[in-house]
N, C-alpha and C positions, 0 to 999 in steps of 0.2 A: 596141293600149288594151287590146281586148277581152280581148287574151289574159290581161295582165296582172291585169285586175279579175274575170277569170274563175278564175284559180288563188290572185286574195286573199281570195275569194267561197268557193273550196274550202278554202282553210286555215281559216277563222274557220268554215266547217262541222268540220271536222276537231278544232279546239281547242273547239268548243260540244259536241261530243262526245264528246271527251276528259273534260271539267269535269264534263259529266252523268254519265257513268261511274264518278267518282271519288267523286259524293257520292252514288250509291246505296246503297252498304254503311252508310254512317250514316243515311241515310234509312231503310232496313231496320232498322237497331237502335234508331231510335226508334220506328217504328211497332210495334216487340215488348215494349219497355218498358211495361208495363202502367199505367192510368193510376190516380188514387187513387182512393179512396171516402169520401164522409162519415162522419162520425159516425153521424148520421141515419140513412143506408143501412145502419150496418152493425149499429146498435141494432133496424132494423126487422126487417132478417134475423137477427138472433138473437133475437127477439122469435117469430118464425117457428118456428125451430130447437129451442129451448129451452122457451118457455112462456112462464110468467109473472113470468120473473125478471129482466123486464128492467132494473128499477131497478139491478141490482147490476153487470149490463154495461153499464150508461150511466155510471156512476161511474168503474169499472174503466177503461173507454175514455178516457172523461175525461183521466184522468191519462196515459195511455198515449201518446195526442194531444199532449199538453202535452211531453212528453217525446222521441217520436219523429217526432211528424207525424201526416201522413193515412196510411192503409192503402193499398197498389196492389192487394193481394192479398187473399181471405180464403180458409180451407179447412173445411168445413163435412164430418164423419163422425164417427165413433166410433171407440171404442179400450176395450182392453181390458191392466190392468197388475197386478203382484204384487211384494211385496216381504217379506225378511224379511234385512236389513243389505245383502244383495244381491239386486237386480229387474230386472226387465224390463218393456215396455211396447208394444205391438204395436197400430196402428191404419191404418184404410185413409176415405181422403174423395175428395172431388171439390175441385178447386182451380177458385177462380173471380176472373176479371180482368174488368177493365171493356172493353178493346180487344183482349187476347189468347186470348179463349174459355177454355174447361171444361178441367181434365184432371185424371186420375185420376192420386192418389197413393197412396203409402202409406208408413208408418214405422215404425221397431221401432229400440229403444234398452235400453241399458242403466245402470244405474245403483246408486251404492253408498253407504253413511250410514248414519244412525240413522232406519230406514226397515220400518217392518214392517205388512203387510195386505195387502188386495186389494181394488178398485175395475173399475167398468164406465164408462166415462162416453160421453155424449154432447159431441166437440169440437167448437168454433171456435175455428181458430186464425189469427190476424191475421200479414199477412205486413206489413214495412216495407221498404223502400227495394230491392225486389226488381228486379235492373235487367232481366232478361230470364225468362220463364216457366221457361226450363231451369235455371236459377241455384237455384232450389228444393231439386234431386237432391244436395245435400251433408249431412255432417253439421255441430249445431247444438247448442252445449254451454250449461249452463247447470246451476242449483240449484234443486231442485224441493220444495216444503214442503207439506205435506196433515195437514189435522188435522180430520177428519169419521166419523161413525158414522151410518150408514142413507145420508144424504146431503148433497149439500155443493155449492157453487162454489168454483172454484180461479183462480187466474192466473199464470203464470209467464213469465219473458222467455226468452228462448235466442239466440243470436248466430252468426253467423259472417261475419267483417268486419264492412261494416257493413249485412249482412241483419237483419233481426229478428224473430223468428216468437216470436210471443208465444200461446199456448194460452191457452183458455176451457176448461175444464171443468165439467160437470153430468155428475152421477151418483151411483151407488148403492155401499154396499161400508164397508168400517170400512178405514180409513187413518192413520196417526199417522207420524211422521218428517218429515227433511229428507234429503235426498240430492245428491249431485253427480254427472250423467250428462250424457249427448246422446241427441237425437233424428237419426236418418237415415232422411232422404225417399230414397225408390227409385221408377220407375215401375212397378214389379211386385213383388209378394207375395213376400216372404221369412222365413223362419226364423232365420236369423242375425241378430243384434243388432249384431251389431258391425260 
């Protein structure tokens, strides 16, 4: 009888170990998915980053949160761009997540459309539905519109499947137009916008 109960215990231990090892990959994926930020946290961080433009930021964020929910990551950085019909944009910054840490990111991308001018911006990008931190490294397409002389605040929405990246730009320059383009996020700096 002790042989039977001993083998039954070994069988139960083996089954428990198999169940635990099967659950580990899904637990690891859940731990990597960034947690969300509240509107107040984003507005506060934006106020520190941009300065006194938090009213426009709060209004834009309210509309975005109604449409896509709460962001689970955001990027603070700077970028520069220029266009005359065709254009390019280059930037760099740090992506912040609540539970998956910080990650340095670079972005670059081409555009084409009725667009002319140049600008240099402080940029905050809100990231919605990011499944894990490595998922940021892909292309996000969208339409960008700019209309400012000297300075301004602009919002754009870019997407790749379910992930939405919403750049909020505040900068200086002269820019007017509408263009179709994409931003490509990379872990390292590159001059290739494609």
